[in-house]
C-alpha positions as CSV (number, residue, x, y, z in Angstrom):
1,M,-21.3,-10.9,-6.6
2,A,-20.2,-7.3,-7.6
3,A,-17.4,-7.0,-10.2
4,E,-15.8,-4.1,-8.4
5,L,-15.0,-2.9,-4.9
6,H,-14.6,0.7,-3.7
7,V,-11.1,1.5,-2.4
8,E,-10.0,4.3,-0.1
9,L,-6.2,4.6,0.6
10,V,-5.8,7.3,3.2
11,A,-2.6,8.4,5.0
12,A,-2.6,10.3,8.3
13,D,-2.2,13.6,6.4
14,R,-4.2,13.1,3.2
15,S,-6.4,11.0,0.9
16,V,-3.9,9.2,-1.3
17,W,-6.1,7.3,-3.8
18,S,-9.8,6.5,-4.1
19,G,-11.7,4.6,-6.8
20,E,-13.1,1.3,-8.0
21,A,-10.9,-1.8,-8.2
22,T,-11.1,-5.5,-9.0
23,L,-8.2,-6.6,-6.8
24,V,-6.1,-5.1,-4.0
25,V,-3.0,-6.8,-2.6
26,A,-1.5,-5.7,0.7
27,R,0.9,-7.0,3.4
28,T,-0.6,-7.6,6.8
29,T,0.9,-8.9,10.0
30,S,-0.7,-12.3,9.0
31,G,1.0,-12.2,5.5
32,D,0.0,-10.9,2.1
33,I,-3.7,-10.7,1.4
34,G,-5.6,-10.2,-1.8
35,V,-9.1,-8.7,-1.6
36,M,-11.5,-9.0,-4.4
37,P,-15.2,-8.0,-4.7
38,G,-17.3,-10.2,-2.4
39,H,-14.5,-11.0,0.0
40,Q,-15.5,-11.8,3.6
41,P,-15.3,-8.9,6.0
42,L,-11.9,-8.4,7.5
43,L,-9.9,-6.1,9.8
44,G,-6.2,-6.3,9.9
45,V,-2.9,-4.5,10.7
46,L,-0.9,-3.4,7.8
47,E,2.8,-4.1,7.6
48,S,5.2,-1.8,5.7
49,G,5.1,-2.9,2.1
50,P,3.8,-2.1,-1.4
51,V,0.1,-2.1,-1.9
52,T,-1.1,-3.0,-5.4
53,I,-4.5,-1.9,-6.7
54,R,-5.8,-3.3,-9.9
55,T,-8.3,-0.6,-11.1
56,S,-11.6,-1.3,-12.8
57,D,-10.3,0.3,-16.0
58,G,-7.4,-2.3,-16.2
59,G,-4.7,0.0,-14.8
60,T,-2.5,-0.6,-11.8
61,V,-1.8,1.7,-8.8
62,V,1.1,0.9,-6.5
63,A,1.8,2.7,-3.2
64,A,4.4,2.3,-0.5
65,V,2.5,1.9,2.8
66,H,4.1,2.1,6.2
67,G,1.9,0.7,8.9
68,G,-1.8,1.2,9.6
69,F,-5.0,-0.8,9.2
70,I,-7.0,-2.6,6.5
71,S,-10.8,-3.0,6.7
72,F,-13.2,-4.6,4.3
73,A,-17.0,-4.9,4.4
74,D,-19.9,-4.4,2.0
75,N,-17.5,-4.2,-1.0
76,K,-15.7,-1.2,0.6
77,L,-12.0,-1.5,1.3
78,S,-10.3,1.0,3.5
79,L,-6.5,1.2,3.9
80,L,-5.7,3.6,6.7
81,A,-2.0,4.1,6.7
82,E,0.4,6.0,8.9
83,I,2.4,7.0,5.8
84,A,1.5,6.2,2.1
85,E,3.1,7.4,-1.1
86,L,2.0,6.5,-4.6
87,A,4.9,5.0,-6.7
88,D,4.7,8.0,-9.1
89,E,5.4,10.4,-6.2
90,I,8.6,8.6,-5.0
91,D,11.9,10.2,-5.8
92,V,14.0,7.1,-6.6
93,K,17.4,8.8,-6.1
94,R,16.3,10.2,-2.8
95,A,15.0,6.8,-1.7
96,E,18.3,5.1,-2.7
97,R,20.3,7.7,-0.7
98,A,18.0,7.2,2.3
99,L,18.5,3.4,2.0
100,D,22.3,3.8,1.9
101,R,22.2,6.2,4.8
102,A,20.0,3.9,6.9
103,K,22.4,1.0,6.2
104,S,25.4,2.9,7.3
105,D,23.6,4.2,10.4
106,T,22.3,0.6,11.1
107,D,18.8,2.1,11.4
108,A,16.6,-0.9,10.6
109,A,13.3,1.1,10.6
110,A,14.6,3.7,8.1
111,E,16.2,1.0,6.0
112,R,12.8,-0.8,5.8
113,R,11.0,2.4,4.9
114,A,13.4,3.2,2.1
115,D,13.3,-0.4,0.8
116,V,9.5,-0.4,0.7
117,R,9.6,2.8,-1.3
118,L,12.0,1.4,-3.8
119,R,9.9,-1.9,-4.1
120,A,6.8,0.1,-4.8
121,V,8.5,2.0,-7.6
122,A,9.9,-1.3,-9.0
123,A,6.4,-2.9,-8.9
124,H,4.9,0.1,-10.7
């Protein structure tokens, strides 16, 4: 079994992160899933939530992902997201304002997006 898997995190508008990892944790419609090298092939639908990537050099990459698909085969993991932002790219104050605004507008989808962004920053 290989000790690494190749990961591609891609949003609709750009490549967000690419590299080697030892573990990726993502939220799917079936629940949270952890993918390690040698995992059985899979195809799933991503739910909005943080994605955590444990890189081969011992680091951690966290991204806020909003919808999309996850696919794994031959030690290659693809996360194809509608929207994805690395935790380092998220403006916390702006996300907090968006969360407050969504709550006052009772916009559940916007509230969920803002909450996911803040959880990704907190997990980072």
